[in-house]
N, C-alpha and C positions, 0 to 999 in steps of 0.2 A: 529310287523313286523320284529323285529330282529330275530325271529324264522322262517322267510321266509314264513309267512302265513298272509294273511290279505286282506282287501278290502278298497279301497279309493273311495269316491264319491265326485266329484267336481260339483258344480252347475254353468253351463254356461247358455246358452239361445239360442233361435232361432236367436237372434241378432248376435250371433257369426258367422253366415253364411252370413251376409249382411253388407253393408256400412250403417252408421246411422246418416244422417244429423239431427240436432237438439238434438241429444244425442250421439255425436261422441265418447266421452270418454267411455260411457257405452258400446256401441257396440264394440269398440276396446278392452276393458277389457274382455268382454265375448269371443271375438275371441282368446285372449291370453289364457284364461282358457281352452278353447277347444283344442287349439294347444298344450298347456302344458300337458293336460291330455292324449292326444293321443300319445305324445312323451314319457312320462314316462310309459305309458302302454306298449309301445314297449320295452323300456329299462328293464322293469320288467318281460317280458315274460319268462316263465319257472321257476320263483322264488316262485310261490305260492301266489304272491301278484297281485291283479287285480285292475285296475283303470277304473272307469266309469264316463263319463261326462254326466250329466243330462242337457238336453236342452229344457226346457219348453218354451212355448210361453206366451202370456199374461195370468196371473193367478189372481184369486180373492184373493188378499193378502194385499191390502193397498198400493202397489207399485205405482199404477196409481195415487193415490191422492198425494203421496209424490213427484212424478215426474210431477205433473200437466197434466196428460194425460187423465183424466176422460172424457173429451169432444173430444178426438181425434177420428179420423175415425177407428183407430186400435181397440178401445175397447168400444166406446159409443154404447149403445143399445145391446151389445152382452152378452150372457151368457158365463162366463168364468169358467174353471175348478177351483175347490177349491184348496187351498194349500195342504190340506190333500190328495186329489186325485193325485196331482202331486208328493207329497212326497212318497206315496205308490207305484206309478209307478216307481219312481226313485229307491226305495228300492228293488223292484222286479228285475229291470234291474241290480242293483248292485249284488244281490244274484245270478243272472244268469251269471255274468261276462261280460255283454254287455259293449263294449267300449264307444259307443255313443248312448244315448237314447233320441230321440225327441218325446215328449209327444203329442199325438193327430194327427189325420189324416190331418187336415188342416195345422198344423205346419210342418208335414212331407212333404207336397206339397210345402209349403212356402220355406223351406230350399233348395229345388231343383231349384228355380227360377233363381239363378245366373248361372246355367248351361244352361239355355234356352234363356236368354236375355243378351244384352250388359250391362256392369257395369253401364254405364251412365243412362240407362233406369231404372235399379234396384234402383239406388240412388234416382232418381226422384220419383219413386213409394213409396219407404220407407218414404221419406219426406212427400209426399201427405197423406199417411195413419196416420202419426204421427201428422199432423196439426189438429187443431180444426175444427170440422164441423161448417159450417156457416148456 
């Protein structure tokens, strides 16, 4: 990058766009990654260095097991994209110089929800989908 050429790929999440009860630190951290990526992308404009923030939603990666989310409404019974599919989409976005790439149509719709509903409603919905199904 010292030669003024390069590409940076940061992994954020669809969580970056939402408040995240029950996983507040995770959601806030991903919001930081997204904001940081967009800011440095702007700072590096015209230098030959691009920055891409990859924002996947739930992915078949083992994360759900580690975070005890297997039975949550967010993922239970759903077919999730594989880590490879998400990584390939992220790489393609990186190579195109896309600043923010949200993987998958349903995820693209999800990240628009805060524009359509009050934050209090979004917070309650996010909590609901992260809770275990009964």
